[in-house]
Backbone bond lengths (Angstrom), bond angles and torsions (degrees), N, CA, C in turn:
res aa  C-N    CA-C-N  psi(-1)  N-CA   C-N-CA  omega(-1)  CA-C   N-CA-C  phi
1 M - - - 1.446 - - 1.530 109.00 -
2 R 1.272 115.70 133.08 1.457 122.90 -176.58 1.537 109.75 -97.22
3 P 1.369 117.94 134.46 1.460 118.96 179.46 1.534 110.95 -70.68
4 H 1.302 114.93 152.32 1.461 121.69 -179.68 1.532 109.35 -68.63
5 P 1.354 118.81 140.93 1.466 121.04 -178.10 1.529 113.11 -58.80
6 R 1.330 118.44 -36.30 1.463 120.28 179.12 1.527 110.48 -66.64
7 F 1.327 115.83 -39.30 1.461 120.04 178.61 1.531 110.17 -63.91
8 T 1.323 117.00 -42.25 1.464 121.53 179.12 1.526 110.50 -62.91
9 A 1.318 116.97 -43.27 1.464 120.67 178.91 1.527 110.89 -63.57
10 A 1.328 117.15 -39.62 1.464 120.61 179.88 1.527 110.79 -65.88
11 V 1.320 117.51 -40.29 1.466 121.04 179.31 1.531 110.10 -65.23
12 V 1.316 117.41 -43.85 1.463 120.90 178.63 1.524 110.23 -61.72
13 L 1.323 117.25 -41.82 1.461 121.26 178.84 1.520 110.97 -63.18
14 L 1.321 117.89 -44.97 1.465 121.18 -179.75 1.524 111.95 -65.57
15 L 1.319 117.35 -37.04 1.457 119.99 179.81 1.528 112.10 -72.15
16 S 1.324 117.79 -25.86 1.461 119.89 -178.79 1.524 112.77 -86.77
17 L 1.319 119.53 -13.55 1.466 121.63 -178.35 1.527 113.62 -60.45
18 P 1.339 120.58 -44.52 1.467 118.31 178.44 1.533 112.24 -61.21
19 Y 1.319 117.64 -35.91 1.465 121.12 178.36 1.529 110.69 -66.02
20 V 1.330 116.59 -44.30 1.463 121.09 179.80 1.519 110.10 -63.90
21 A 1.330 117.26 -41.19 1.465 120.79 179.54 1.525 110.77 -64.99
22 A 1.326 117.60 -40.93 1.464 120.80 179.31 1.527 110.66 -65.59
23 C 1.325 117.37 -39.41 1.467 120.66 178.26 1.521 110.96 -65.81
24 A 1.327 116.81 -42.30 1.464 120.18 179.67 1.520 110.66 -64.69
25 Q 1.325 116.77 -38.63 1.461 120.36 178.68 1.532 110.14 -66.23
26 A 1.318 117.46 -41.38 1.464 120.78 179.18 1.527 110.85 -66.36
27 Q 1.328 117.24 -38.95 1.462 119.89 178.14 1.516 111.00 -67.40
28 G 1.308 117.50 -36.29 1.460 120.63 176.77 1.513 111.28 -64.81
29 A 1.328 117.25 -38.36 1.467 121.08 179.04 1.522 110.49 -67.56
30 T 1.331 117.10 -38.78 1.466 118.56 179.96 1.515 111.09 -74.67
31 A 1.335 117.60 -29.84 1.462 119.65 178.26 1.524 110.42 -66.46
32 E 1.334 116.74 -34.09 1.462 120.00 178.12 1.523 110.44 -68.09
33 K 1.338 117.04 -39.30 1.463 121.12 -179.50 1.518 111.84 -79.65
34 G 1.324 117.37 -26.54 1.452 120.54 179.32 1.518 113.82 92.86
35 G 1.326 119.24 14.62 1.458 120.85 179.45 1.510 110.55 -160.52
36 H 1.303 115.64 -170.62 1.455 120.96 178.28 1.520 109.29 -78.75
37 A 1.322 116.46 146.55 1.458 120.90 -174.14 1.527 112.89 -63.66
38 R 1.342 117.74 -35.74 1.461 120.09 -175.07 1.518 113.64 -95.04
39 V 1.307 118.47 -8.08 1.457 121.34 -176.68 1.519 108.89 -111.39
40 A 1.320 115.46 124.39 1.460 119.73 178.16 1.525 108.96 -69.21
41 E 1.316 115.28 136.16 1.458 119.69 -178.11 1.522 110.08 -76.49
42 K 1.339 115.98 128.64 1.457 121.13 178.87 1.518 108.69 -100.61
43 K 1.326 114.74 150.46 1.457 118.64 173.04 1.519 108.37 -72.09
44 R 1.305 115.97 137.81 1.467 120.41 178.37 1.517 108.51 -74.20
45 E 1.324 114.85 124.70 1.454 120.58 178.57 1.525 108.24 -89.73
46 H 1.315 116.16 127.72 1.459 120.96 -179.02 1.525 108.86 -85.48
47 F 1.327 114.36 85.75 1.459 121.21 -177.79 1.520 108.54 -152.89
48 G 1.301 115.71 146.88 1.460 120.61 172.83 1.511 112.68 108.40
49 A 1.305 115.68 119.64 1.460 121.03 177.83 1.523 109.60 -71.17
50 D 1.323 115.83 148.11 1.462 121.54 174.16 1.520 107.42 -84.36
51 C 1.337 116.55 124.09 1.466 120.21 -175.71 1.522 110.94 -119.76
52 R 1.321 115.78 140.27 1.454 122.78 175.01 1.524 106.94 -118.46
53 I 1.326 116.61 128.80 1.465 121.62 -177.36 1.523 108.96 -111.61
54 D 1.327 116.12 128.63 1.460 122.15 176.54 1.524 108.46 -116.25
55 I 1.351 115.76 127.70 1.465 121.74 179.15 1.522 108.22 -117.50
56 D 1.331 116.22 125.11 1.461 122.04 177.06 1.527 107.75 -127.45
57 R 1.319 116.87 93.55 1.467 125.92 -175.63 1.519 112.86 52.73
58 D 1.348 117.91 -87.81 1.468 119.84 -176.93 1.528 112.89 -109.17
59 L 1.323 118.06 -1.16 1.464 121.76 -179.01 1.525 111.02 -108.43
60 V 1.324 115.65 139.22 1.465 121.70 178.42 1.519 108.26 -128.33
61 S 1.323 115.93 134.10 1.464 119.75 172.49 1.522 108.06 -134.87
62 A 1.314 115.31 135.77 1.461 121.93 178.27 1.521 107.84 -120.60
63 T 1.312 116.10 128.69 1.455 122.16 177.39 1.517 107.29 -112.02
64 C 1.331 116.77 120.29 1.464 121.93 -176.62 1.526 109.68 -118.42
65 H 1.326 115.92 132.71 1.465 122.10 176.44 1.521 107.81 -122.30
66 N 1.324 116.63 130.73 1.463 121.92 -178.63 1.532 109.58 -103.79
67 P 1.343 118.04 105.50 1.464 120.34 179.72 1.528 113.08 -86.99
68 Y 1.323 118.45 -3.05 1.460 121.83 -173.58 1.524 111.76 -99.09
69 P 1.334 117.55 161.36 1.469 120.50 -176.36 1.525 114.69 -79.27
70 T 1.321 118.79 2.21 1.464 121.10 178.90 1.532 109.89 -110.43
71 V 1.317 115.53 154.01 1.465 121.46 -179.69 1.527 109.05 -76.81
72 D 1.329 116.24 141.10 1.462 122.55 177.11 1.523 107.48 -121.97
73 R 1.336 116.53 133.79 1.466 120.90 176.61 1.523 107.23 -102.35
74 V 1.331 116.09 117.18 1.460 121.49 -176.63 1.526 110.07 -112.70
75 A 1.329 115.28 149.79 1.465 121.63 176.47 1.523 108.16 -139.55
76 L 1.319 116.56 140.96 1.460 122.97 179.16 1.525 109.13 -95.27
77 H 1.324 115.93 131.26 1.467 122.49 179.21 1.529 107.85 -119.46
78 I 1.328 116.22 129.06 1.463 121.40 -177.48 1.518 109.05 -124.82
79 E 1.324 115.66 128.54 1.462 121.92 175.53 1.525 107.26 -110.74
80 C 1.323 115.84 119.57 1.463 121.36 -176.46 1.526 110.82 -84.91
81 D 1.341 115.17 155.32 1.460 121.00 -174.48 1.525 112.64 -75.90
82 E 1.305 118.01 -39.87 1.468 121.47 -177.09 1.527 111.03 -79.66
83 W 1.311 117.00 146.47 1.466 120.88 -177.55 1.524 111.59 -67.68
84 W 1.327 117.35 -29.01 1.462 120.87 -177.40 1.528 112.51 -88.16
85 D 1.323 116.64 -10.52 1.463 121.26 -178.99 1.530 109.51 -81.82
86 I 1.307 116.99 134.40 1.464 121.70 -173.48 1.523 110.68 -81.05
87 D 1.337 116.24 126.67 1.463 121.24 173.95 1.521 108.58 -72.10
88 T 1.324 116.78 148.69 1.464 119.80 -176.70 1.520 111.48 -126.90
89 D 1.321 114.66 148.14 1.461 123.87 173.58 1.521 106.67 -130.12
90 S 1.320 116.93 122.97 1.465 119.09 -179.88 1.525 110.03 -79.92
91 R 1.315 115.53 163.19 1.464 120.28 174.70 1.523 108.22 -71.15
92 P 1.329 117.53 145.23 1.470 118.81 177.14 1.524 110.91 -64.25
93 K 1.321 115.53 135.58 1.461 121.60 177.77 1.521 108.63 -121.86
94 A 1.309 115.78 143.77 1.462 121.34 -177.65 1.523 110.50 -80.81
95 V 1.335 114.80 131.82 1.461 121.42 172.04 1.521 105.77 -110.79
96 F 1.303 116.26 108.21 1.459 121.43 -177.75 1.524 110.28 -77.64
97 P 1.334 117.80 165.21 1.468 120.48 -179.87 1.531 111.81 -55.86
98 A 1.321 115.30 137.76 1.471 123.97 178.71 1.527 112.36 60.26
99 E 1.324 117.43 27.66 1.460 121.71 179.70 1.523 109.71 -115.00
100 T 1.326 115.97 148.22 1.458 122.44 175.04 1.519 108.23 -114.90
101 L 1.328 115.81 134.14 1.463 122.12 -176.18 1.524 108.46 -128.91
102 R 1.334 116.67 143.48 1.459 120.92 177.70 1.519 109.33 -117.28
103 L 1.338 115.52 131.34 1.462 122.81 176.70 1.528 107.68 -116.26
104 D 1.327 117.06 135.02 1.463 121.68 -179.52 1.517 110.36 -125.33
105 G 1.327 115.91 151.22 1.452 122.29 176.17 1.514 109.32 -161.79
106 R 1.336 115.84 175.09 1.457 118.92 -178.87 1.519 111.69 -158.40
107 C 1.311 115.00 165.14 1.459 124.16 170.54 1.527 106.78 -118.56
108 W 1.328 117.17 166.53 1.458 119.85 176.71 1.522 110.56 -72.67
109 K 1.323 116.23 -37.66 1.469 120.19 178.72 1.519 108.39 -114.03
110 N 1.323 117.78 -117.40 1.465 121.69 -176.14 1.520 111.77 -98.46
111 V 1.320 114.84 154.82 1.463 122.41 177.57 1.526 108.42 -93.60
112 R 1.336 117.01 130.75 1.460 120.60 175.45 1.523 110.18 -81.57
113 T 1.337 116.40 -52.21 1.460 120.73 179.27 1.525 109.37 -156.24
114 A 1.315 114.77 159.77 1.465 120.82 177.77 1.519 108.01 -146.88
115 W 1.328 115.89 144.97 1.457 120.53 178.17 1.520 109.60 -150.47
116 V 1.323 114.79 164.96 1.460 121.90 -179.69 1.520 107.85 -117.40
117 S 1.337 116.49 131.85 1.469 120.41 175.76 1.527 108.73 -102.79
118 H 1.329 115.24 152.21 1.465 122.43 -177.76 1.520 109.19 -122.06
119 R 1.323 116.01 139.17 1.468 121.81 176.01 1.513 109.21 -139.36
120 K 1.312 114.40 149.08 1.461 119.09 171.76 1.520 107.77 -80.78
121 P 1.331 117.79 145.99 1.467 119.19 179.48 1.522 111.10 -68.57
122 A 1.328 116.06 149.41 1.467 121.14 177.34 1.523 108.64 -68.93
123 R 1.301 115.41 141.96 1.476 119.37 -178.48 1.491 110.92 -95.71
């Protein structure tokens, strides 16, 4: 004998209620603390320029703006698509507070990926 579909749906709903209640209680506890229950909340460090990367076939340009009061040293890294094409890493350049900096690079053929790394200046 096969159970009725409505009965099956009701049983599934009743069995899932304790799980839903436990999740809601856990979310309420984390909302009070302001973070996830298992992850300790870290203070946000105001560091790092905001960078936008534009790739046009073989040309890469990264525009970085530093909105924070500390200096950020940024470098552009380019990984080329062809195995014989040389990947490039630019020298780190300082982006001072409220300054915008542009980094450019290229491959002989196509670009596979490009990213910008950030470092704090040496003291």
